[in-house]
N, C-alpha and C positions, 0 to 999 in steps of 0.2 A: 676138178682142177683147182677151184678156188680154195679148197680145204688145205692145200699145201702151204698157203701163206695167209696168216691171220689178217694182215693188213689189206690183202686183196679181197678177202671176205668182207672186211669193213667197208671198202670202197663199193663192193657189190651191193651191200645193204644200203649205203647212202644213195647209190644210183637208182635203187628201186623207188625213191621219192620223185624221180624224174622220168615218168613213163615214156616220154618221147625222145629220150637219149638212148642210142644204141651203143653198146660197149663190145669191142672186139679185141681179143688177145692175139698178139703176133710176136715174132722174134724168138729169141733163145729160150724163153720160158716154155715154148711148145716142144722143144726138142732136147733140152738139157736138164738133167736132174738137179744141177746147181747153176742156174742162170746168173749172169752178172746183174741183170735188171729184169723187170717185168714191164713189157711194152703194152700199152693199152691205147687203142684208138677209140675216141668218143665221137660219134656222129650226132649232130644236133640240128635243130631248127631255131631254137631260142638261145641266143648267146648268154643270156642271164643265167641259164641253168649251168653252163660251163663255168661262169664266174663263181657261182655259189660252190660248185664242186672244188674248184681250185682253192677257194678260201678255206675249205675243210682240211686241206693239206694232208693228204694220205700218202705222200710219196717221198718226202725228204729224209726222214729219220729212220727208215726201215731197211733191212737187208733181206733180200735184194730190194733196191729202191723201185718204186713204180714210176715209169716215165709215161706221161700222158701226151698224146697228140690229139688235138681236136680239129675236126673238119665238118663243114656243112655237107649235106648229102650231095650237092652239086659239085663240090670240090672233090669228094671221093670219086664220083663218077668221072670227073675229068682226069684224075691221076690214076684211076683203077687201083687204088691203094690196097684194098682188101685182097684183090687178086694177086697183085705183085708180091705182097708180104705173106700170102697164104693165111690170112687172119681167120680166126675161129670165133664165132659169136660167143660172147661171155654173157651178155644180157640183151634180150630182145626188146625192141620198142613195143609199144602197145599194139596189139593185133598181129604180131609176128610170132611164129612158133619157136619155142626153145629148141635148141639142138641143131639149128640150121648152121651151115658153114658158109664161108665167105666167098660167094660169087654172085 
């Protein structure tokens, strides 16, 4: 799926530097051949990782733009965000299997 959009591939590559950040894709990019945006949930334990990723700025000047939502693991558990949005794992955190889906 990341091969469809070069800027999503670049974000994926950047995320690989942060093994404890989970990335989940949700929204119209999962169902539309031409989404208006690419929604990505980043789940983290260390806020500094998210700050560094935001400074890399992978989402502003591309079509479709990448919209990033960042949550701690406890926030996601509270809101059940992955379940509600039917998110699909884009990048696993360390020790998790690739290909898992969001529940």
